[in-house]
matplotlib code that plots the C-alpha trace (Angstrom):
import matplotlib.pyplot as plt

x = [206.4, 209.2, 208.1, 210.8, 209.7, 210.9, 213.6, 213.5, 216.9, 217.8, 220.9, 221.3, 222.1, 225.2, 223.0, 220.4, 222.5, 224.2, 220.7, 219.5, 222.6, 221.7, 218.6, 216.8, 218.4, 215.4, 213.3, 215.0, 213.6, 215.2, 213.0, 213.5, 211.5, 213.6, 212.1, 213.4, 212.8, 213.7, 214.8, 215.4, 216.4, 216.0, 214.0, 215.6, 212.5, 212.7, 215.9, 214.3, 212.7, 216.2, 216.6, 212.9, 214.3, 217.0, 217.9, 217.7, 217.9, 219.4, 217.2, 218.7, 222.3, 222.4, 223.0, 225.5, 227.5, 227.1, 228.3, 227.1, 227.7, 226.6, 227.1, 228.3, 224.5, 223.4, 226.6, 225.8, 222.4, 223.8, 226.1, 223.4, 222.1, 225.0, 225.9, 223.0, 224.5, 226.6, 223.0, 221.9, 225.3, 223.0, 221.3, 222.2, 222.4, 222.2, 222.1, 219.6, 219.7, 217.3, 213.7, 210.9, 212.0, 215.4, 217.0, 220.3, 219.7, 218.8, 221.6, 224.0, 223.0, 223.2, 226.9, 229.4, 231.8, 228.6, 227.6, 231.2, 231.3, 228.0, 229.0, 232.5, 231.2, 228.4, 231.4, 233.6, 230.7, 229.9, 233.2, 234.2, 231.1, 231.1, 227.4, 226.1, 224.5, 223.2, 219.3, 218.6, 215.7, 215.4, 211.5, 211.3, 213.3, 211.8, 209.1, 209.0, 206.0, 208.3, 209.5, 213.2, 214.4, 213.9, 214.9, 213.5, 216.9, 216.2, 215.2, 218.5, 220.5, 219.0, 219.9, 223.5, 224.0, 222.9, 225.6, 228.1, 227.3, 227.2, 230.5, 231.9, 230.6, 231.7, 235.4, 235.0, 234.0, 236.4, 238.8, 236.8, 235.5, 232.2, 229.3, 227.7, 223.8, 222.4, 218.8, 216.3, 212.8, 210.4, 206.5, 204.5, 201.5, 202.8, 205.6, 207.9, 207.5, 211.0, 212.6, 213.5, 212.7, 213.6, 217.0, 217.8, 216.6, 219.7, 221.5, 219.8, 219.6, 216.2, 213.5, 211.7, 208.4, 206.8, 203.3, 201.8, 200.4, 198.3, 196.2, 197.2, 197.0, 197.9, 195.0, 191.2, 189.7, 190.2, 190.8, 193.0, 196.6, 198.4, 195.4, 196.9, 194.0, 191.5, 188.3, 185.3, 184.6, 188.6, 188.4, 189.8, 193.7, 194.0, 197.2, 197.1, 199.8, 198.9, 199.2, 202.3, 204.0, 201.9, 203.3, 207.0, 206.9, 205.4, 208.4, 210.8, 211.3, 212.3, 209.4, 211.7, 213.3, 210.0, 209.8, 206.3, 205.7, 203.7, 202.9, 203.4, 200.9, 197.8, 196.3, 193.2, 191.2, 188.4, 185.0, 184.4, 181.2, 179.9, 179.0, 180.0, 181.2, 183.4, 185.7, 187.0, 185.0, 185.8, 187.2, 187.0, 190.7, 194.0, 194.0, 197.3, 199.2, 198.8, 201.0, 200.3, 200.1, 198.3, 195.5, 195.4, 194.8, 193.1, 191.0, 190.5, 187.0, 187.1, 185.8, 183.6, 185.7, 184.6, 187.2, 185.9, 187.0, 187.5, 187.2, 188.1, 191.1, 192.0, 192.5, 191.0, 189.6, 188.1, 185.0, 183.5, 179.5, 179.6, 182.6, 182.7, 186.5, 188.2, 191.7, 193.0, 196.2, 197.6, 196.9, 197.8, 195.1, 196.5, 199.8, 199.0, 197.3, 200.3, 202.3, 200.2, 200.2, 204.0, 204.4, 201.6, 203.5, 207.3, 208.1, 211.2, 209.5, 207.9, 209.5, 207.8, 208.3, 209.6, 210.9, 210.2, 207.1, 205.6, 207.8, 206.2, 207.1, 203.4, 203.2, 206.9, 206.0, 202.9, 205.4, 207.6, 205.1, 203.3, 206.5, 208.2, 205.6, 205.4]
y = [87.4, 88.9, 92.3, 95.6, 97.3, 100.5, 99.2, 99.9, 100.2, 99.5, 98.8, 95.7, 97.6, 96.7, 96.5, 94.7, 92.0, 91.2, 90.8, 88.4, 86.7, 85.5, 84.6, 80.8, 78.8, 76.6, 78.9, 77.3, 74.3, 71.6, 71.4, 69.5, 72.3, 75.4, 79.0, 81.3, 85.0, 87.3, 90.2, 94.0, 95.1, 94.6, 96.0, 96.3, 95.1, 91.7, 90.9, 88.8, 86.4, 85.8, 82.5, 81.4, 81.8, 79.0, 81.1, 85.2, 85.8, 89.3, 90.9, 91.7, 91.7, 93.2, 91.8, 94.1, 93.2, 89.6, 90.0, 89.0, 92.3, 94.1, 98.4, 100.0, 100.4, 96.7, 95.3, 97.5, 96.0, 92.8, 93.1, 93.8, 90.9, 88.9, 90.5, 88.8, 85.2, 86.8, 86.3, 82.9, 81.3, 78.6, 81.3, 81.3, 84.3, 84.0, 86.2, 86.8, 88.2, 88.9, 90.1, 91.1, 93.1, 92.1, 91.3, 90.2, 86.6, 85.1, 87.4, 86.1, 82.2, 82.0, 81.7, 79.1, 82.5, 84.6, 81.4, 81.2, 85.0, 84.9, 82.1, 83.0, 86.4, 85.1, 82.7, 85.6, 87.8, 85.2, 84.2, 88.0, 88.7, 85.8, 84.9, 81.1, 80.8, 82.3, 82.4, 82.7, 84.6, 85.1, 85.7, 83.7, 81.9, 81.6, 84.5, 88.3, 89.3, 91.5, 93.4, 91.2, 89.8, 86.1, 83.5, 79.6, 78.3, 79.6, 76.5, 74.4, 77.2, 78.0, 74.4, 74.9, 78.4, 76.3, 73.8, 76.3, 78.2, 74.9, 74.0, 77.5, 77.3, 73.8, 75.4, 78.2, 76.1, 73.7, 76.6, 77.9, 75.1, 75.3, 74.1, 77.2, 76.7, 76.7, 77.5, 79.0, 81.2, 79.6, 80.1, 77.2, 76.8, 78.3, 80.0, 77.1, 76.2, 77.6, 75.5, 71.6, 70.6, 67.6, 68.6, 71.3, 69.2, 67.8, 70.9, 73.0, 72.5, 74.1, 75.5, 78.8, 78.3, 81.8, 80.2, 83.9, 86.4, 83.9, 86.8, 90.2, 93.3, 91.2, 88.4, 88.6, 88.0, 87.9, 85.2, 84.0, 85.1, 82.6, 80.1, 76.2, 74.3, 75.3, 77.0, 75.8, 78.9, 78.4, 77.7, 75.7, 75.0, 78.0, 78.3, 77.1, 76.1, 72.5, 72.8, 74.0, 71.3, 68.4, 69.8, 69.8, 66.4, 65.0, 66.2, 64.7, 67.0, 65.1, 66.6, 68.2, 70.2, 72.1, 75.4, 76.7, 80.4, 82.6, 86.0, 89.1, 91.5, 91.1, 92.6, 94.9, 95.1, 97.6, 97.8, 94.2, 92.2, 91.5, 87.2, 85.6, 88.4, 89.3, 85.8, 84.7, 87.7, 90.3, 93.7, 97.2, 98.1, 96.6, 98.9, 97.7, 96.2, 96.3, 94.7, 92.6, 95.5, 97.7, 95.0, 94.7, 98.1, 99.6, 96.6, 93.2, 93.7, 97.4, 100.2, 97.9, 95.2, 91.9, 88.7, 85.4, 82.2, 79.8, 75.8, 74.6, 76.8, 77.4, 81.3, 84.2, 87.1, 90.8, 92.1, 95.7, 95.0, 99.2, 99.8, 96.5, 96.1, 92.4, 91.9, 88.7, 87.7, 85.0, 85.3, 83.1, 80.8, 80.2, 79.7, 76.8, 75.1, 75.6, 74.4, 70.9, 70.6, 71.0, 68.4, 65.9, 66.1, 65.8, 69.1, 71.1, 74.2, 77.4, 80.6, 84.4, 87.3, 89.7, 90.2, 94.2, 93.7, 92.1, 94.5, 92.5, 89.1, 87.8, 85.8, 84.8, 83.6, 81.3, 80.0, 79.1, 77.2, 75.5, 73.8, 73.1, 71.3, 67.6]
z = [151.1, 153.1, 153.8, 154.1, 157.5, 159.1, 161.3, 165.1, 166.3, 169.6, 172.0, 174.1, 177.7, 179.5, 182.8, 181.3, 179.9, 183.3, 184.8, 181.9, 182.1, 185.9, 184.8, 185.6, 182.6, 183.1, 180.9, 177.9, 177.7, 175.5, 172.4, 169.1, 167.6, 166.2, 166.6, 163.9, 163.9, 160.9, 162.3, 161.1, 164.0, 168.0, 170.5, 174.0, 176.0, 174.0, 175.4, 178.4, 175.6, 173.7, 175.4, 173.5, 170.1, 168.3, 165.7, 164.4, 160.5, 160.1, 157.4, 155.0, 153.2, 149.7, 146.6, 144.5, 141.4, 142.3, 145.6, 149.1, 151.1, 154.1, 154.7, 157.6, 159.1, 158.2, 159.5, 162.9, 163.3, 162.7, 165.7, 167.8, 167.0, 167.4, 171.0, 172.2, 172.2, 175.5, 177.0, 174.9, 174.1, 172.4, 169.9, 166.3, 164.0, 160.6, 157.8, 155.0, 151.3, 148.9, 150.1, 148.0, 144.5, 145.7, 142.1, 140.9, 141.7, 138.3, 136.9, 139.4, 139.0, 135.6, 135.3, 137.0, 137.9, 138.9, 141.3, 142.8, 143.2, 145.4, 147.2, 148.2, 148.9, 151.4, 153.1, 153.6, 155.2, 157.5, 158.8, 159.1, 160.9, 163.2, 161.7, 161.9, 158.5, 155.0, 154.3, 150.5, 150.2, 146.2, 145.6, 143.2, 140.8, 137.6, 138.7, 137.9, 140.2, 142.3, 139.4, 139.1, 136.3, 135.7, 133.1, 132.4, 133.3, 137.0, 138.1, 137.4, 138.6, 141.7, 142.5, 141.5, 143.2, 146.2, 145.6, 145.2, 148.3, 150.4, 149.0, 150.2, 153.5, 153.9, 152.8, 155.4, 157.9, 157.9, 158.1, 161.3, 162.9, 162.6, 160.5, 158.7, 158.3, 154.6, 154.7, 151.8, 152.3, 149.9, 149.0, 147.9, 145.5, 141.7, 143.7, 143.6, 140.2, 139.4, 142.4, 142.4, 145.7, 145.7, 144.1, 147.0, 149.9, 150.7, 150.4, 153.0, 156.8, 156.4, 154.9, 155.9, 154.7, 153.7, 154.7, 155.1, 152.8, 150.9, 150.0, 149.4, 147.4, 144.5, 144.9, 144.2, 147.2, 151.1, 153.3, 155.5, 154.8, 157.1, 157.5, 158.5, 157.1, 154.2, 154.9, 153.7, 151.9, 150.1, 146.2, 144.0, 144.9, 147.1, 149.4, 153.3, 155.4, 155.2, 151.6, 151.7, 153.8, 151.4, 148.4, 150.4, 151.8, 148.3, 146.8, 149.4, 151.6, 155.0, 157.7, 159.9, 157.3, 157.0, 159.5, 158.9, 158.9, 161.5, 160.6, 163.6, 161.6, 159.8, 156.1, 155.9, 153.0, 152.0, 150.5, 151.0, 150.2, 153.3, 152.8, 155.4, 157.3, 154.3, 154.4, 150.5, 149.4, 146.5, 147.9, 146.8, 147.6, 149.7, 152.8, 154.5, 157.0, 161.1, 163.3, 166.3, 169.4, 166.6, 166.6, 170.3, 170.7, 168.1, 166.0, 167.8, 169.2, 169.1, 166.7, 165.0, 164.1, 165.7, 166.0, 164.4, 164.3, 161.9, 162.9, 160.0, 158.9, 162.3, 162.0, 163.1, 161.2, 162.0, 160.1, 160.6, 159.8, 159.7, 157.5, 155.5, 156.5, 156.8, 158.7, 158.4, 161.1, 163.6, 167.4, 170.4, 169.4, 165.7, 166.6, 169.2, 166.8, 164.2, 167.3, 167.6, 163.6, 163.5, 167.0, 165.1, 161.7, 163.1, 161.1, 162.3, 163.8, 163.1, 161.6, 162.3, 160.3, 161.9, 165.3, 165.9, 165.2, 168.5, 170.9, 174.2, 172.2, 172.9, 169.9, 170.2, 173.7, 172.5, 169.9, 172.5, 175.4, 172.4, 171.3, 174.6, 176.0, 175.0]

ax = plt.figure().add_subplot(projection="3d")
ax.plot(x, y, z, "-o")
ax.set_aspect("equal")
plt.show()
């Protein structure tokens, strides 16, 4: 589930732009894999790594009265991202509409008129802002866990909505002389029961697979919130990245359209049952999230939190035996495992939430290093 985070504002300084424009172009080694980052904003210190990103997805445009729109502040934040194209001309900047708790999709998709309004407004926004594509983040068709309206017709209407968007983007692209990309942020397991995966696949350039938040405040146990494979302790059809990929492949999606997700943040649980060092155990309450810099500074092998590695799941976790606190997260080792998995299965690449959560780009660099090597 894509989280709304506090936006870290930042301006790309003109002097930095000039210096970076003269940097060694070999840093951006050609790779068949996408690195896609959702961005609520931009931190100036990250500008040195902009050539490691294929696509930045601005989060989020709004859905108001059935139209995809940006307010003035949103437009300014988007333009900050678009300015990065001066440094990396190959960078694509897309716009995502939606996010967790954002409704209006079911209503807009329920009629042909509503779908056309959505599609035309999105195409107009991209053309006006000079962006490169649209990402649809409806969480989720046929589901109302986030508090939004849903309908049994969402499954059919989601396909029809994407068809309308694809048509409008193609029409705008013909006039603008470019191909506007269309992607969708989708979860897995039961959360795509309202999506006809096979039907929407031909309409999308790629899927942004939200292979994180597998465990959260709504799940009964702890666990790996962005684990690659199944832990020996996982029960039943518990969610993992590999199981998500297999679900989409079984539906007929080409492997190179699957962009798996990584998390630049961890999730902490409190009052956790101590068996197996807290892994896949019941807990008293959900404690909250921690971005990667905070994890490094205050938690990993600090203050009683000990790092452990699940070789089966290819994922780390922290356990505090004194306080019975448990933290699940991604780190360079688990990201390297995801990179290897992407290459072994010929997937499309890796996506992460969210750009400003790792100002030093340590985890982005791990993604890049793993995918640029053969």
